[in-house]
C-alpha positions as a Python dict, from the first residue, in 0.01 Angstrom:
ca = {
    (1, 'M'): (0, 0, 0),
    (2, 'S'): (164, 289, 172),
    (3, 'S'): (114, 433, 519),
    (4, 'S'): (-33, 692, 319),
    (5, 'L'): (-340, 504, 314),
    (6, 'A'): (-409, 479, 672),
    (7, 'P'): (-612, 746, 869),
    (8, 'N'): (-426, 1046, 1011),
    (9, 'R'): (-309, 992, 1339),
    (10, 'A'): (-318, 1296, 1616),
    (11, 'D'): (-35, 1420, 1756),
    (12, 'S'): (2, 1345, 2129),
    (13, 'G'): (-140, 1565, 2385),
    (14, 'H'): (-518, 1660, 2518),
    (15, 'N'): (-620, 1920, 2287),
    (16, 'A'): (-460, 1704, 1930),
    (17, 'A'): (-735, 1695, 1650),
    (18, 'A'): (-964, 1385, 1577),
    (19, 'P'): (-815, 1177, 1295),
    (20, 'D'): (-958, 1154, 990),
    (21, 'P'): (-1114, 836, 931),
    (22, 'R'): (-1075, 863, 539),
    (23, 'P'): (-800, 723, 330),
    (24, 'T'): (-563, 874, 209),
    (25, 'I'): (-431, 884, -182),
    (26, 'A'): (-85, 1080, -242),
    (27, 'N'): (-27, 905, -584),
    (28, 'A'): (-130, 660, -857),
    (29, 'A'): (2, 355, -676),
    (30, 'D'): (-260, 427, -379),
    (31, 'V'): (-558, 481, -619),
    (32, 'S'): (-446, 160, -799),
    (33, 'H'): (-453, -24, -439),
    (34, 'L'): (-832, 91, -368),
    (35, 'V'): (-959, -16, -700),
    (36, 'N'): (-776, -353, -660),
    (37, 'H'): (-975, -371, -346),
    (38, 'G'): (-1330, -326, -508),
    (39, 'A'): (-1597, -80, -460),
    (40, 'A'): (-1830, 28, -191),
    (41, 'T'): (-2178, -161, -179),
    (42, 'G'): (-2433, 55, -422),
    (43, 'S'): (-2150, 232, -616),
    (44, 'D'): (-2151, 306, -983),
    (45, 'A'): (-1863, 104, -1068),
    (46, 'R'): (-2037, -196, -1175),
    (47, 'V'): (-2270, 34, -1399),
    (48, 'V'): (-1953, 133, -1577),
    (49, 'V'): (-1849, -187, -1628),
    (50, 'A'): (-2231, -267, -1785),
    (51, 'I'): (-2179, -4, -1995),
    (52, 'A'): (-1853, -68, -2125),
    (53, 'L'): (-1984, -391, -2216),
    (54, 'G'): (-2241, -268, -2406),
    (55, 'G'): (-1993, -132, -2626),
    (56, 'V'): (-1856, -505, -2676),
    (57, 'F'): (-2221, -572, -2757),
    (58, 'L'): (-2237, -299, -3059),
    (59, 'D'): (-1933, -416, -3184),
    (60, 'A'): (-1981, -772, -3175),
    (61, 'Y'): (-2338, -718, -3315),
    (62, 'D'): (-2270, -489, -3623),
    (63, 'L'): (-1965, -728, -3700),
    (64, 'G'): (-2207, -993, -3758),
    (65, 'A'): (-2533, -835, -3869),
    (66, 'L'): (-2463, -862, -4191),
    (67, 'A'): (-2428, -1235, -4211),
    (68, 'F'): (-2810, -1335, -4322),
    (69, 'G'): (-2798, -1004, -4575),
    (70, 'V'): (-2571, -1059, -4844),
    (71, 'K'): (-2752, -1218, -5081),
    (72, 'D'): (-3065, -956, -5053),
    (73, 'I'): (-2770, -648, -5077),
    (74, 'N'): (-2665, -852, -5421),
    (75, 'R'): (-2965, -890, -5543),
    (76, 'E'): (-3047, -500, -5472),
    (77, 'F'): (-2735, -365, -5602),
    (78, 'G'): (-2653, -595, -5876),
    (79, 'L'): (-2297, -676, -5694),
    (80, 'T'): (-1975, -850, -5889),
    (81, 'P'): (-1797, -1089, -5654),
    (82, 'T'): (-1549, -805, -5610),
    (83, 'G'): (-1829, -568, -5479),
    (84, 'I'): (-1955, -850, -5227),
    (85, 'G'): (-1602, -880, -5121),
    (86, 'F'): (-1600, -498, -5068),
    (87, 'I'): (-1890, -471, -4869),
    (88, 'A'): (-1817, -779, -4648),
    (89, 'S'): (-1478, -649, -4567),
    (90, 'A'): (-1519, -288, -4528),
    (91, 'I'): (-1580, -309, -4176),
    (92, 'T'): (-1287, -557, -4123),
    (93, 'F'): (-1074, -301, -4223),
    (94, 'G'): (-1195, -17, -4073),
    (95, 'A'): (-1164, -254, -3743),
    (96, 'I'): (-774, -268, -3804),
    (97, 'V'): (-765, 89, -3843),
    (98, 'G'): (-946, 181, -3577),
    (99, 'A'): (-804, -64, -3327),
    (100, 'F'): (-447, 80, -3402),
    (101, 'I'): (-557, 455, -3387),
    (102, 'G'): (-808, 345, -3071),
    (103, 'G'): (-502, 188, -2880),
    (104, 'Y'): (-308, 477, -2846),
    (105, 'L'): (-598, 755, -2819),
    (106, 'T'): (-712, 526, -2535),
    (107, 'D'): (-385, 616, -2316),
    (108, 'R'): (-339, 946, -2454),
    (109, 'I'): (-646, 1112, -2403),
    (110, 'G'): (-829, 925, -2170),
    (111, 'R'): (-1074, 620, -2201),
    (112, 'Y'): (-1424, 826, -2142),
    (113, 'R'): (-1375, 1068, -2429),
    (114, 'V'): (-1252, 766, -2649),
    (115, 'F'): (-1566, 591, -2560),
    (116, 'M'): (-1810, 863, -2559),
    (117, 'A'): (-1668, 925, -2896),
    (118, 'D'): (-1690, 597, -3061),
    (119, 'M'): (-2028, 557, -2951),
    (120, 'F'): (-2165, 821, -3237),
    (121, 'F'): (-1967, 651, -3481),
    (122, 'F'): (-2210, 367, -3379),
    (123, 'V'): (-2494, 591, -3452),
    (124, 'I'): (-2371, 782, -3743),
    (125, 'A'): (-2277, 464, -3918),
    (126, 'A'): (-2584, 209, -3884),
    (127, 'I'): (-2825, 484, -3960),
    (128, 'A'): (-2611, 538, -4318),
    (129, 'C'): (-2582, 185, -4342),
    (130, 'A'): (-2966, 152, -4327),
    (131, 'L'): (-3028, 432, -4582),
    (132, 'A'): (-2774, 353, -4818),
    (133, 'P'): (-2882, 441, -5170),
    (134, 'N'): (-2610, 220, -5359),
    (135, 'A'): (-2331, -10, -5280),
    (136, 'W'): (-2071, 256, -5222),
    (137, 'V'): (-2209, 434, -4951),
    (138, 'L'): (-2303, 99, -4784),
    (139, 'G'): (-1928, -3, -4772),
    (140, 'G'): (-1822, 330, -4677),
    (141, 'A'): (-2039, 356, -4376),
    (142, 'R'): (-1929, -39, -4321),
    (143, 'F'): (-1594, 89, -4316),
    (144, 'V'): (-1669, 428, -4068),
    (145, 'M'): (-1865, 142, -3853),
    (146, 'G'): (-1561, -98, -3846),
    (147, 'L'): (-1364, 251, -3720),
    (148, 'G'): (-1622, 267, -3431),
    (149, 'V'): (-1552, -98, -3301),
    (150, 'G'): (-1159, -87, -3394),
    (151, 'I'): (-1121, 199, -3171),
    (152, 'D'): (-1437, 59, -2886),
    (153, 'L'): (-1258, -253, -2823),
    (154, 'P'): (-924, -102, -2643),
    (155, 'V'): (-1094, 137, -2437),
    (156, 'A'): (-1397, -129, -2322),
    (157, 'M'): (-1112, -363, -2230),
    (158, 'A'): (-937, -67, -2024),
    (159, 'F'): (-1257, 8, -1861),
    (160, 'L'): (-1371, -341, -1741),
    (161, 'A'): (-957, -394, -1611),
    (162, 'E'): (-980, -68, -1441),
    (163, 'F'): (-1289, -38, -1275),
    (164, 'S'): (-1259, -407, -1129),
    (165, 'R'): (-1086, -570, -789),
    (166, 'L'): (-754, -725, -868),
    (167, 'Q'): (-879, -1109, -644),
    (168, 'G'): (-1167, -1304, -600),
    (169, 'R'): (-1518, -1320, -743),
    (170, 'G'): (-1576, -1036, -997),
    (171, 'N'): (-1208, -986, -1038),
    (172, 'K'): (-1022, -810, -1340),
    (173, 'A'): (-969, -1155, -1502),
    (174, 'S'): (-1322, -1234, -1486),
    (175, 'R'): (-1469, -900, -1591),
    (176, 'V'): (-1234, -909, -1904),
    (177, 'A'): (-1377, -1257, -1985),
    (178, 'M'): (-1727, -1136, -1975),
    (179, 'W'): (-1646, -970, -2318),
    (180, 'C'): (-1664, -1319, -2443),
    (181, 'P'): (-2054, -1433, -2339),
    (182, 'T'): (-2126, -1063, -2420),
    (183, 'W'): (-2009, -1107, -2788),
    (184, 'Y'): (-2177, -1408, -2847),
    (185, 'A'): (-2528, -1261, -2664),
    (186, 'A'): (-2481, -1008, -2984),
    (187, 'I'): (-2431, -1244, -3221),
    (188, 'S'): (-2746, -1437, -3095),
    (189, 'V'): (-2924, -1119, -3085),
    (190, 'S'): (-2880, -1070, -3463),
    (191, 'Y'): (-3002, -1412, -3505),
    (192, 'L'): (-3308, -1364, -3306),
    (193, 'L'): (-3404, -1029, -3492),
    (194, 'V'): (-3331, -1244, -3851),
    (195, 'L'): (-3577, -1488, -3685),
    (196, 'G'): (-3815, -1222, -3607),
    (197, 'L'): (-3789, -1041, -3930),
    (198, 'Y'): (-3812, -1367, -4126),
    (199, 'F'): (-4176, -1458, -3970),
    (200, 'T'): (-4281, -1073, -4006),
    (201, 'L'): (-4165, -941, -4321),
    (202, 'P'): (-4415, -957, -4616),
    (203, 'A'): (-4246, -1103, -4902),
    (204, 'T'): (-4305, -787, -5118),
    (205, 'H'): (-4046, -613, -4833),
    (206, 'A'): (-3773, -915, -4771),
    (207, 'G'): (-3527, -610, -4915),
    (208, 'W'): (-3568, -462, -4598),
    (209, 'L'): (-3429, -717, -4378),
    (210, 'W'): (-3065, -606, -4428),
    (211, 'R'): (-3140, -267, -4369),
    (212, 'L'): (-3339, -305, -4044),
    (213, 'L'): (-3063, -523, -3894),
    (214, 'L'): (-2783, -271, -3939),
    (215, 'G'): (-3005, 44, -3855),
    (216, 'F'): (-3094, -143, -3530),
    (217, 'G'): (-2700, -82, -3412),
    (218, 'A'): (-2802, 281, -3378),
    (219, 'V'): (-3050, 153, -3091),
    (220, 'P'): (-2835, 52, -2819),
    (221, 'A'): (-2574, 318, -2897),
    (222, 'V'): (-2785, 603, -2855),
    (223, 'V'): (-2945, 410, -2517),
    (224, 'I'): (-2548, 400, -2392),
    (225, 'I'): (-2517, 802, -2499),
    (226, 'A'): (-2817, 891, -2275),
    (227, 'V'): (-2719, 732, -1999),
    (228, 'R'): (-2330, 824, -2006),
    (229, 'S'): (-2368, 1189, -1804),
    (230, 'R'): (-2501, 964, -1508),
    (231, 'Y'): (-2299, 699, -1486),
    (232, 'M'): (-1981, 720, -1692),
    (233, 'S'): (-1615, 860, -1537),
    (234, 'E'): (-1279, 856, -1625),
    (235, 'S'): (-1089, 563, -1519),
    (236, 'P'): (-949, 671, -1181),
    (237, 'V'): (-630, 490, -1213),
    (238, 'W'): (-582, 694, -1578),
    (239, 'A'): (-658, 1008, -1425),
    (240, 'A'): (-404, 921, -1126),
    (241, 'N'): (-147, 847, -1378),
    (242, 'Q'): (-173, 1166, -1535),
    (243, 'G'): (-105, 1346, -1233),
    (244, 'D'): (-490, 1409, -1163),
    (245, 'L'): (-544, 1279, -787),
    (246, 'D'): (-841, 1564, -749),
    (247, 'G'): (-982, 1408, -1023),
    (248, 'A'): (-895, 1071, -928),
    (249, 'A'): (-1055, 1147, -605),
    (250, 'A'): (-1380, 1257, -738),
    (251, 'I'): (-1391, 906, -977),
    (252, 'L'): (-1376, 712, -647),
    (253, 'R'): (-1635, 891, -481),
    (254, 'R'): (-1862, 890, -758),
    (255, 'S'): (-1760, 572, -875),
    (256, 'Y'): (-1645, 365, -562),
    (257, 'G'): (-1837, 535, -314),
    (258, 'L'): (-1516, 577, -115),
    (259, 'D'): (-1471, 928, 27),
    (260, 'V'): (-1127, 961, -8),
    (261, 'R'): (-857, 1258, 109),
    (262, 'V'): (-580, 1383, -118),
    (263, 'D'): (-289, 1434, 37),
    (264, 'A'): (-8, 1589, -194),
    (265, 'T'): (258, 1658, 127),
    (266, 'A'): (288, 1272, 160),
    (267, 'A'): (379, 1184, -214),
    (268, 'G'): (747, 1148, -74),
    (269, 'R'): (679, 853, 131),
    (270, 'L'): (648, 655, -154),
    (271, 'R'): (936, 621, -467),
    (272, 'A'): (742, 809, -741),
    (273, 'V'): (769, 663, -1069),
    (274, 'T'): (654, 907, -1381),
    (275, 'P'): (418, 699, -1559),
    (276, 'R'): (539, 632, -1912),
    (277, 'R'): (370, 928, -2161),
    (278, 'A'): (129, 807, -2409),
    (279, 'T'): (337, 817, -2761),
    (280, 'W'): (301, 578, -3096),
    (281, 'G'): (629, 490, -2950),
    (282, 'N'): (500, 239, -2706),
    (283, 'Y'): (408, 24, -2922),
    (284, 'G'): (768, -82, -2975),
    (285, 'A'): (794, -69, -2585),
    (286, 'L'): (556, -341, -2610),
    (287, 'F'): (849, -572, -2775),
    (288, 'Q'): (1091, -458, -2467),
    (289, 'G'): (1177, -610, -2151),
    (290, 'V'): (973, -804, -1960),
    (291, 'Y'): (656, -724, -2179),
    (292, 'R'): (814, -899, -2496),
    (293, 'R'): (746, -1268, -2385),
    (294, 'R'): (380, -1154, -2303),
    (295, 'T'): (335, -976, -2644),
    (296, 'I'): (466, -1290, -2847),
    (297, 'L'): (220, -1499, -2652),
    (298, 'A'): (-55, -1218, -2691),
    (299, 'T'): (-1, -1172, -3079),
    (300, 'M'): (8, -1607, -3124),
    (301, 'M'): (-348, -1596, -2976),
    (302, 'S'): (-483, -1322, -3134),
    (303, 'V'): (-392, -1490, -3485),
    (304, 'A'): (-482, -1844, -3400),
    (305, 'S'): (-825, -1787, -3254),
    (306, 'P'): (-974, -1553, -3463),
    (307, 'F'): (-845, -1762, -3776),
    (308, 'A'): (-1035, -2044, -3665),
    (309, 'Y'): (-1342, -1907, -3482),
    (310, 'N'): (-1434, -1703, -3776),
    (311, 'A'): (-1387, -1998, -4033),
    (312, 'V'): (-1626, -2183, -3823),
    (313, 'A'): (-1883, -1943, -3693),
    (314, 'F'): (-1900, -1688, -3957),
    (315, 'G'): (-1906, -2016, -4218),
    (316, 'L'): (-2189, -2201, -3965),
    (317, 'P'): (-2488, -2166, -4178),
    (318, 'V'): (-2314, -2308, -4489),
    (319, 'I'): (-2178, -2589, -4255),
    (320, 'I'): (-2497, -2660, -4114),
    (321, 'S'): (-2642, -2638, -4443),
    (322, 'S'): (-2436, -2859, -4588),
    (323, 'F'): (-2475, -3125, -4309),
    (324, 'L'): (-2857, -3088, -4263),
    (325, 'A'): (-2969, -2996, -4643),
    (326, 'Q'): (-3236, -2821, -4482),
    (327, 'S'): (-3390, -2478, -4533),
    (328, 'M'): (-3307, -2125, -4426),
    (329, 'L'): (-3529, -2131, -4082),
    (330, 'T'): (-3341, -2442, -4016),
    (331, 'T'): (-3019, -2294, -4060),
    (332, 'I'): (-3091, -1990, -3832),
    (333, 'L'): (-3247, -2207, -3524),
    (334, 'C'): (-2918, -2439, -3576),
    (335, 'S'): (-2712, -2161, -3577),
    (336, 'L'): (-2862, -1986, -3304),
    (337, 'A'): (-2898, -2275, -3093),
    (338, 'L'): (-2534, -2365, -3083),
    (339, 'N'): (-2437, -2023, -3035),
    (340, 'L'): (-2617, -1973, -2722),
    (341, 'C'): (-2601, -2328, -2561),
    (342, 'F'): (-2208, -2394, -2638),
    (343, 'A'): (-2002, -2037, -2693),
    (344, 'F'): (-2238, -1823, -2469),
    (345, 'V'): (-2253, -2111, -2180),
    (346, 'G'): (-1896, -2176, -2229),
    (347, 'G'): (-1814, -1808, -2168),
    (348, 'L'): (-2057, -1781, -1881),
    (349, 'V'): (-1861, -2091, -1750),
    (350, 'S'): (-1550, -1946, -1765),
    (351, 'V'): (-1580, -1587, -1607),
    (352, 'R'): (-1712, -1798, -1336),
    (353, 'I'): (-1434, -2062, -1306),
    (354, 'V'): (-1098, -1792, -1404),
    (355, 'P'): (-1068, -1659, -1048),
    (356, 'R'): (-973, -2012, -905),
    (357, 'V'): (-866, -2213, -1242),
    (358, 'G'): (-654, -1947, -1395),
    (359, 'A'): (-692, -1796, -1744),
    (360, 'W'): (-378, -2062, -1856),
    (361, 'K'): (-531, -2322, -1783),
    (362, 'L'): (-868, -2249, -1952),
    (363, 'T'): (-692, -2161, -2291),
    (364, 'V'): (-484, -2489, -2260),
    (365, 'F'): (-804, -2680, -2227),
    (366, 'G'): (-1051, -2444, -2506),
    (367, 'Y'): (-773, -2473, -2758),
    (368, 'V'): (-727, -2899, -2706),
    (369, 'L'): (-1145, -2897, -2743),
    (370, 'Q'): (-1078, -2734, -3052),
    (371, 'F'): (-815, -2922, -3231),
    (372, 'V'): (-994, -3276, -3139),
    (373, 'A'): (-1351, -3120, -3273),
    (374, 'L'): (-1177, -2979, -3582),
    (375, 'V'): (-960, -3348, -3638),
    (376, 'G'): (-1316, -3489, -3548),
    (377, 'L'): (-1502, -3264, -3821),
    (378, 'A'): (-1253, -3342, -4080),
    (379, 'L'): (-1293, -3768, -4041),
    (380, 'V'): (-1647, -3719, -4050),
    (381, 'G'): (-1644, -3547, -4385),
    (382, 'R'): (-1968, -3475, -4523),
    (383, 'P'): (-2238, -3711, -4329),
    (384, 'H'): (-2419, -3950, -4501),
    (385, 'S'): (-2598, -4143, -4214),
    (386, 'G'): (-2792, -3949, -3927),
    (387, 'V'): (-2531, -4095, -3702),
    (388, 'E'): (-2275, -3908, -3842),
    (389, 'V'): (-2483, -3577, -3865),
    (390, 'A'): (-2509, -3615, -3493),
    (391, 'I'): (-2109, -3669, -3475),
    (392, 'A'): (-2063, -3369, -3664),
    (393, 'V'): (-2295, -3129, -3515),
    (394, 'S'): (-2116, -3225, -3166),
    (395, 'M'): (-1789, -3144, -3311),
    (396, 'L'): (-1912, -2816, -3372),
    (397, 'A'): (-2071, -2769, -3076),
    (398, 'A'): (-1767, -2867, -2887),
    (399, 'F'): (-1552, -2635, -3096),
    (400, 'L'): (-1772, -2342, -2996),
    (401, 'L'): (-1778, -2471, -2620),
    (402, 'G'): (-1377, -2452, -2609),
    (403, 'Q'): (-1403, -2116, -2793),
    (404, 'G'): (-1622, -1981, -2510),
    (405, 'V'): (-1445, -2174, -2210),
    (406, 'G'): (-1074, -2106, -2321),
    (407, 'P'): (-947, -1845, -2634),
    (408, 'G'): (-1277, -1672, -2688),
    (409, 'S'): (-1249, -1545, -2354),
    (410, 'H'): (-922, -1520, -2265),
    (411, 'T'): (-744, -1405, -2586),
    (412, 'M'): (-829, -1048, -2453),
    (413, 'T'): (-724, -1129, -2091),
    (414, 'Y'): (-377, -1180, -2241),
    (415, 'A'): (-424, -848, -2443),
    (416, 'S'): (-586, -669, -2151),
    (417, 'L'): (-353, -777, -1826),
    (418, 'S'): (-55, -846, -1970),
    (419, 'Y'): (34, -435, -1937),
    (420, 'P'): (-1, -177, -1684),
    (421, 'T'): (-204, 115, -1724),
    (422, 'S'): (14, 324, -1931),
    (423, 'L'): (16, 39, -2215),
    (424, 'R'): (-311, -103, -2187),
    (425, 'G'): (-457, 82, -2471),
    (426, 'V'): (-195, 24, -2719),
    (427, 'G'): (-176, -346, -2620),
    (428, 'V'): (-518, -438, -2692),
    (429, 'G'): (-477, -186, -2998),
    (430, 'L'): (-201, -396, -3128),
    (431, 'N'): (-415, -718, -3005),
    (432, 'Q'): (-723, -593, -3198),
    (433, 'T'): (-533, -521, -3510),
    (434, 'I'): (-380, -848, -3540),
    (435, 'T'): (-672, -1005, -3428),
    (436, 'R'): (-901, -819, -3753),
    (437, 'A'): (-637, -902, -4006),
    (438, 'S'): (-677, -1262, -3904),
    (439, 'S'): (-1044, -1263, -3936),
    (440, 'T'): (-969, -1077, -4290),
    (441, 'V'): (-757, -1334, -4359),
    (442, 'S'): (-958, -1637, -4265),
    (443, 'L'): (-1311, -1501, -4394),
    (444, 'F'): (-1109, -1452, -4704),
    (445, 'L'): (-963, -1797, -4751),
    (446, 'F'): (-1233, -2004, -4581),
    (447, 'P'): (-1462, -2037, -4892),
    (448, 'V'): (-1190, -2083, -5105),
    (449, 'L'): (-1002, -2362, -4928),
    (450, 'A'): (-1371, -2519, -4861),
    (451, 'A'): (-1457, -2498, -5225),
    (452, 'A'): (-1087, -2659, -5299),
    (453, 'L'): (-1069, -2906, -5040),
    (454, 'A'): (-1442, -2994, -4933),
    (455, 'T'): (-1427, -3092, -4579),
    (456, 'K'): (-1087, -3148, -4559),
    (457, 'V'): (-1076, -2764, -4517),
    (458, 'F'): (-1088, -2865, -4141),
    (459, 'W'): (-756, -3003, -4152),
    (460, 'V'): (-624, -2653, -4243),
    (461, 'I'): (-824, -2485, -3980),
    (462, 'A'): (-653, -2728, -3697),
    (463, 'V'): (-349, -2611, -3773),
    (464, 'A'): (-442, -2259, -3579),
    (465, 'P'): (-550, -2396, -3218),
    (466, 'L'): (-251, -2645, -3213),
    (467, 'A'): (-35, -2330, -3253),
    (468, 'G'): (-229, -2152, -2998),
    (469, 'L'): (-189, -2409, -2774),
    (470, 'L'): (222, -2481, -2826),
    (471, 'I'): (268, -2125, -2783),
    (472, 'L'): (113, -2180, -2417),
    (473, 'L'): (304, -2458, -2319),
    (474, 'A'): (628, -2245, -2423),
    (475, 'I'): (534, -1956, -2236),
    (476, 'R'): (339, -2037, -1938),
    (477, 'W'): (210, -1663, -1848),
    (478, 'E'): (-56, -1625, -1605),
    (479, 'P'): (-221, -1285, -1594),
    (480, 'S'): (-526, -1351, -1326),
    (481, 'G'): (-482, -1243, -991),
    (482, 'Y'): (-144, -1081, -1052),
    (483, 'D'): (-114, -666, -1037),
    (484, 'V'): (55, -576, -1343),
    (485, 'D'): (-100, -223, -1276),
    (486, 'A'): (227, -212, -1034),
    (487, 'E'): (479, -182, -1271),
    (488, 'D'): (421, 161, -1358),
    (489, 'Y'): (519, 236, -983),
    (490, 'V'): (764, 28, -922),
    (491, 'G'): (996, 90, -1207),
    (492, 'R'): (1108, -43, -1545),
    (493, 'R'): (1225, -392, -1590),
}
């Protein structure tokens, strides 16, 4: 950090004024340095992180809430296969559009404004889904909900990265990776709600199940909106990048508990670099200079990871029911147990150890575990004995554990921490645009391939983690612990 952050020294002489003990900020680099060293005890920074994770929770919940409601929707509205596909895919198409737009807006108008706007998307869309009188309204509301999901993830990742320290426990990589267990927690909540409604709704009102599930998404969004004025702030690094040092200082006092002093006269002590302006052209900047290799790596991961995960996770109820040939209740319970015990726990483990182990090693391990699990499922095929069933379920558990420990946590780490503040929004926006496109292809192809290939479909899915593993071995980039935001201040490479 520059000398401008040191307390002002008194002039020599007996009548010199006492030095000001407050740290001084003269430019965005000084603000970034203070953020990298962490917030004061009792500050609001952790609450801001928690609220941002609440947005991630909403994303996951809204994407997964319809998994057990498609049959009831089909029964109520009398849909054709094309109509079912329209309802199921509307949210992912909305997320593709939302991610691309949201990445740009996050860098252009700020993290706070975008975050608050997309919360209203969630409330309005969730209520519209719950009250939808026909399939067209439901599909349109799901598309709007997808816009909110797509817009939210770039801004949520920016908050997680820009309200966290650089190294040590709770560092940037660890905080960004928290999106993963939060995601699985939301999926598990949707399963628990299905379970609760399964037991409480009378048979005559079973058609309400999907409406209640979708409408519930408005509840956490309303809570977030209610508490925003007390805790949420703009990212101090983004504000400083826009030249608003006074605003950045106010955020540091409010959210970080740091009483700082703005010294505009000291700006010349450091080499000043004008931050990159937020334009649509910044998507092209992701493929230039040092960012090209990082973008190729993050892009390949954002294709491979969701393709494999969506095929297995969203097909999990079907897979389990074919393995176990049991009731809907057994399918729900097994899906819930596998998500909580393996994907969720794996994500928590990754959050805890990534500051020491690094994102690269954990992602390599996760891909290896997933590849082995999918090959195992392909070799077992349709199990006919208790031993084969146990092996098949163990392979599913291993796949989900690998997802939680590795690519599930760190595909977003690479997307968020491969770029500095000026490019973070578009970096995550591009990642999520590709992720949603890959998810859409996976969700479409899995039932088609499963019908044609049966359990041999796992050989096809196994190509995805293998591709992710190979690209990681080719590009050995470690984002954890690296001060990527400094690239905004030391010149362009």
